[in-house]
N, C-alpha and C positions, 0 to 999 in steps of 0.2 A: 504494500500500500504506500509505503514511503516513497518508492520510486515514482509511482503515479502522481503523488502530491508534488514532488520536486519537478517533475516534467510539466505538470499543469501550471505551476507557478512561473515557469519560463515562457509560457505561450503568450502570443500577442492578445489573444482573447482575454486572458487573465489580466494583463496590463490594462487593456481597454476598460474592462469591468471595474477595476479599482481606480482608474484615473478619471473616468467619466463622471461628471456631476449628476447626470440624469440616468445612467444605466441601472443602478441599483434601485432607485425609486420606481423606475418604469417596470423593472422586473417584479417588484412587489405588487404593483397594480395588476400586471398580467397574471401573476400567480393567484392573486385574490379573485380575479375574474374566472380563472380555471376552477378554483375552489367553489365558487358560486355555482358554476355549471355542474360540477361533480356532485357536490353535496345537495344542491337543489333537487336534482333528479334522484339521487341516492336516498335521501330522507323519505321522499314520497314513495318511491319504489319499495324500499325495505319495510317501511311502516305498513304499507298496503299488503304486501305479501305476508308479513308477520301477523297480520290480523288486527292491527291497531287503527286502520281506516276502513272499517267494514262497508261504508257507503260508497267507496270508490271501487269501481269494477276493475278486476285484474286485467281485463282485456284493454283497458285504457292505458296500461303501462307500456305498451309496445314501443312507442317512440323514445322512452326515457333511456334505455341503454345506449343509444347513439349519443344523446346529450351527455351522459356520464362519461363515455369514452372520449368525447371531444374535450371535456373538462380535464380528464386524466392526462390526455396528450398535451394540453396546454401546460399543466402543472409539471409533467415530466420534462418538457423542454425548458421551462423557466427554472425549475428546481435544478436541472443539470447545469444551467448557467450560474446559479447561486454557488453550486459546488465548485465549478471551474473558477469562479471569482475568489473563493476563499477556501481552497481544499485543505489547507492545514488545520483550520478551525473545525470544519465540518467532519473531517475524517476521524478526529479523536473525540468528538462530542457524543456523549452517551445518549442524549436525547435524539440526535440525528441517527445514530446507529439503531436504536430501538424503533424509531419511526420507519426506517428502511426495512427492518425486519417485518414490521406490521404491514407495510405496503405489500410485501411479498405474500404474507399470509392472506391479506384481503384480496389480492389478485388471484391467488390459488382458489380461494373461496368463490370468487366471481366466476372463474372458469368452470369450477365444479357445478355451480348453479346453472350456468348456461348449457353445459354439456348434458346435465341431467334433466333440466326443465325448460330449456330454451324453446324447443319445438312445441311443448305443451302449453306454454304461457298464453298464446292466443285463444286457447280453448277454455280457459278459466273464466267462467261467467260470474260466479259468486265466490264468496270467501270459503264456502264449504268445498269448492272444487280444488282448493290449494292444498297440496300434500303437506303432511307434517314436516318432512325433511326440508321442503322449500321454505317453510316458516322458520325452521331452525337456522338454515343458511342465511336467511334474510336478517335474523336477529344477530347472528355472528358478524355479518357484514356491517350492520349499523354500529355495533359495539367496536369493531376493529377500526373502522374509518373514523369514528369519533376519537378513539385513542390516537390515531395518526394525526388528527387535527390538534389534539391537545399537545402531543409531543412536538409537533411543528412549532407551536407557540412557545414551548419551553426551551427550545434550542438556545436562545440567547442567555438563558438563565441557569441552565444546569451544568454547563462546563464539561469538563473531561471526566468527571466521576471516577 
C-alpha cells in the first residue's frame, strides 16, 4: 500500500487536487450529489422491500436501481479523486478502511439481491409477495449503507486508530 501512496503523491492529478482552490470543494459537492442519488433511491427501495412502506407497491421500485447505480458511480469517481488527492491520510485512516470494507459488503449484498430477486421484482404487486430473504437483504442493505455514511462523516475525526 505504501508504494501506491508514494506513487499517487507524485502524480500530476494529486498536485492539481491539492493546489487547486476549487477542486476539493467541487468534489465535495459532486460527492454529496452522488450520495443524494444513492441514498434517495436506496432508502425508498430498502424500506419498501423490508416492509416499512407497505402502501408503496414493489413494482414501482423498478427505476430506482438505475438511480442508485448512477449515484454509486458518481461517488466512486469522486471518492477515488479524494483518495488520489490525499492517499497518505486516507490509507491509514481506520474510518476510511472500515467504510471501504462496508462498501464491499453492501455491494456483495446488492449483487446477491439482484441475482436472487432481480427478475422477480416486477412481479411483486403487494408486500405479501416479497420473500422473507428479500426483506432481510433489504434491511442489511439499509443498515450497511447507513454505516458507510456514518463512517464517511467520521473520517476527518477518527484518525489512524
